[in-house]
N, C-alpha and C positions, 0 to 999 in steps of 0.2 A: 810783617810779623812772621819768626822761623816757626818751624813745626815744634823746636823746643818749646816755645812761648806757648804756641798753641795748646798746647798737651797740659801744660801746668795750670792757664786758664780755665780749661775745659774742665779740669779736675776741682778746681776751688768753685768753679764757679755751678759745677753738676752736685758737688757735696752740700753748697747751700741750698737749692734747689730742692733738695731731699731731706734738709734738716727739720729734727721734729723735737721742739722744744720742751716737750712732756718727757722723752725717752732721753734726754742729753742726759740730765741731772742724775738720770737710776744708772745709766750707762757710767759716767764717771765716777760715783759711787762705790759700783761695784770694781771696777777697775782699780780702785783707789788714786786716782789719778789725779797730779795736780794741774794736767794740762788738760783743760775743757773738752768736751764732746760737741758736737753739732747734733748727736742723736741718730746718726744715719745708720742703722744695722747691718749686717752681711749681705742679706737680699740684695739691699740697695746698691750696697759697695760695688757686689760682682755686676748689677746689671750696670752700671755706671763704669766699669773698668772692658765690658763690650763695645762700649760705645765710644770708647776715647780713639782719637787717631795713633796709628799705628808709625812708629818713627823707625828706619831704618839706618839711622845712621850711629853706630853705638857711642860717639861723643854726645851726640845731642840726647839719647838714651839716658844715658848717666849723669848728665847734666841736670836733665829734668827729673830726677830721682832723687839726686841729690840737693835740689832746690827746694822738692815738695819737703822732704825730709829736714832741710836744717832750718827753714823757714818754717816750718809749721807752726800754727796758731791752734787746731783744732788737733785731736788725735786722728781721727778718721785721715787725716793730709797722710800721716806717717804711715797709717793701713794701705793706702793704696801705693805709695812710696813702694813700701814692703811686696806690695804682690806685685808692682813694677818689675822690681829688682831682679826679680823671678824671671826672667826673659831667658829663654834658653838660647837663642841665638847667639846671647852676649856672654855667656857663662865662662870664665877663666880665671885661673890661678890669681892673675892680677888685681881680682877684685877683694883679694882678704883682706886689703888694709880699709877699703869702704866697709866690707862686711863688719871688721872688726870697730868701726867709728859707730857704725848703727847699735851693735850690742853695747858699749860703753855709754853712749849719750841715749839709747833707749832705756836701758837699765830697768827691763820689768817683764815677765815671763810671757805676756801676751806678744812680745816682738821678738824677744832673745829665741824662744821654743822653735819656731820658723824659722830664723836665722841658722841656728843650728844645726838644725835637722833638714830643712830643704837649700841651705846656702852651703854652710861648710860642708855639711856632709856628701854632697854631692863630688865638692871638690877636693874630698881628701880619699875619695873613691877612685879618681880619675888623676891627683897628681899626690899619692901620699907622700913621695921623697920631698915636699915641699911641707904639705900640711900638718905631717904626722909629729914633724920635731917643732910645729908651731904648737900643738895642741897640748904636748908634752910641758910647754914652756908654759900655756894657759892652765893647766891642770893646779900651778902654783903659785899665780899670778893674783895681786891683792885685789884685784877685781873679781868679786864673786860670779858676774855673769859671765867672764871668760872661762873659769873654773866650770861654771855649768853646761856651756857650750861644750868644754873640753869632754866631760861625761857623757853627753846626749847627743854629740854629733854622729854618732854611730846608729841610734835610732832607724829599725827596718836594714838594716846590713843583713840580717838571717845570720847566712853559713859565711859570708862575706867578712863577719866581725873581726876586727884586728884584736883576738882576745889579750894581749898582752899589752895594747895602749889601752881598753876597757880596763884592766887591772889596775894600771898604774895611775891612771886618771881618778878611778875611784878610789884609790890606797891612799891618793895624796889627799882627799878631802873627806874620808870617812871620819875622821874626828872634830869635822868643821860643825860647831850649833846651828848655823844657819837654815834655815826650812828649807831654803829652796834649792840648797846642795842637798841633803838629805833626801828629798823628794823626787829630785832629779837620777840619783844613784839609785834609790830604789825603781824609777821607772825606766833607767837604763838596761838594768838588770830582770827585771820584769818582761821587757821586751825579750831580750836576750833568750829568757828561758823559755820562751814560745819555737826557739829553736834547739837549745842544748840544756833542757830542765837540768840535768844530772849535773852538768858544769857549774852551773847557777845554784844550786841545792849546795854541792861540794863549797863552792866559793863563800859562800854566806856563812854556813857550818864552822870554817876556818877562819872566821874573823868575829868572835865574839864580841868584838868592841864595837861592832855596826851597831849606828844607834835603830831602836826600833821602829823607828818608820821607814828606814833603808829598808830594815830585814823586813817588816810585814808586806811593803810594796813588790818587792825582789820575792817573794815567796809568795804571794797573792792567787796564783791560779795553780800552785803545785802542790 
């Protein structure tokens, strides 16, 4: 048995051992998920992650992550795959197509927000010449989750925020009625307001067409 297969089996076995049939339907209802839950809450998943065999080969690591994600029958399998996908030893810009697949197939905020801020964001900082043009492209994509990613990928950048990129991605989606896009715009602006409150206030005031939700979220702490 390869280490990749051992890791996959350890995840699946570990999650089933931690399953809580009482919590499972509650978690599924809260997340409005078509995919069922096992009922394994975050503390249990974190403990499981610490116990997993550590892979040192990048191809085996990526193979395990992709298998857990693509073959998942329970949402927690994807949560573990998402956590494993953040292994800092293996991060590079060539993972963008994989993160894109996770965004499009995951298609819900519990996956997308972490991928945007903790996977795509760091790659934007390290390789802006590659990732920045992609975020501009995603900001006008037909898929709302790619667009949300483009808006929130700079969360936590503070003074390193690319304001031109943030402006372009927000403006491209400001008129969209989608709740998750409007909320994402407000979130991105609210976070940047912690660093540049004057800029955010002026940005919002210059855009009277910004949705009430985005405006309220952006100015929440100003």
